[in-house]
N, C-alpha and C positions, 0 to 999 in steps of 0.2 A: 665308763658304767663299770662303777663296781662292782664286785661282787662278793655274798651273793644275791645272784637278781631276783631270787622270790625268798622266803619264810617256809617254816613247814610250816605250818598257818594253812598257810592258804590253799596248800594240799589239802590240807584237814578238813579249808573247806569244801575243796572242791568232792575231793570220794566222796565215794554211797559206801564203800566200804570201810567196816568197823574198825577190823585188824588193820588198817591201811593209821586209820586214826585213833589206836592204841601206843602206834610208834614209838618212842623217845624223839627228841629236837635232833639228838643227836645223828640216830640212826636218819631219819627221813633227813638232815644235811650230806650225808654220805651221795643218798641219791641226788638229791638237790644239785652237788657235783658233781656225781656223773652224766646225769642230763644236762647238765652248761659244759662240760667238757666234748658231750660229744657233738651236741650246736656249734661249737666253738669249733672240734673237724671237718664234718658237715659244712659247715658256711665259710670258712678260712676265713670266718672276720668275729673278732674276741669282740664288738661290740664297746669302743675304745676311743672311737672319736668323736668329736665335737657335738653330730648331731645325737649320741645318745643321751650324751649332758642329761636333760631333763626326764632319761626313764629311756630302757626301751617299749620295742612296738609289741601289741598288742598281741602280736602273730607268733614272735618271737618268749616273750610271757608266756602262756598260752603251751608255745612246745614245748617248754622245759615244763611246767607243773602236768602235764598230761604224761610225761618221758619219766617224770621222776615217780610219779603212782605209779605208772608202771615199773620199775626197779623196784618198790619196795614193794610192792604184789608176786614179781616175781623172787624178791627174796621171801618175804614169805612163806611161796610156795616150795622155794626148795627146801627150807626148814620145816616144812610141815610135813613134808614129800609130797609124791604126790601118783597118783597110779597112769605109765606112763601107755602102762598096752591091756589088752584085753582080749582073754577070746575064751568064745560059748560058741560049743559046735561046729559048724563049719564058719565061722564070722566072728569074723577078728577087726579089730581095728588098734592103731599109735599113733598118739598123742606127741606130736614135735615140741618139744619144749622146749629147745635148743635153737628156737627158730625168730631172727631179726625182729625185740619188739620196735624196734622203730619205722621198719617198714610200718608191721603193722599197722601201726597207729596213725600214715600217711603226713608223715612230718613235711615229706620231704617238696607236697605241698607250698604248703605252712612257712618253708623256712627260703621257698623259693627265690623269693627278690630280696633275701639277704646273703643271698652265696656271694659272696669273690672271686675273681680268678685268680686259681692259681697261681702263686709265685714257682720261679721257674730256674731258679738258684742267678748265680752273678753272674759278669760277664764278666773279665777286666780284659781291654785288653792292648797290649801297650806296642810304641810306637817308636819308628827310630829314624833318623837321616841317615838320607842315603849318598 
């Protein structure tokens, strides 16, 4: 399947965040590229075989859309600045902004079926006649 797998309009259609909808196509294209790279890295699958010529499975498409939207929200948050901790008298809390987005979205279960075994490398055997 040729990349990009999804288009910026698909993210705009899915999201409820007006700030994500307001991002330019090129900004969303970067978010999509990051999401696709994560899926490829996580699954060890580039989805280039003949079985994917007609299109990606809906789970993979959904995972890319969810992750691209999360990356867009993360970029907006970093640009706008977010309060990461607050203290009031004896009470304080800290928000961990650096947590792994993909884990928090539960993408592992969506992509589990498409994970290929990781290549272990190449084995070269040289034999000689005794």
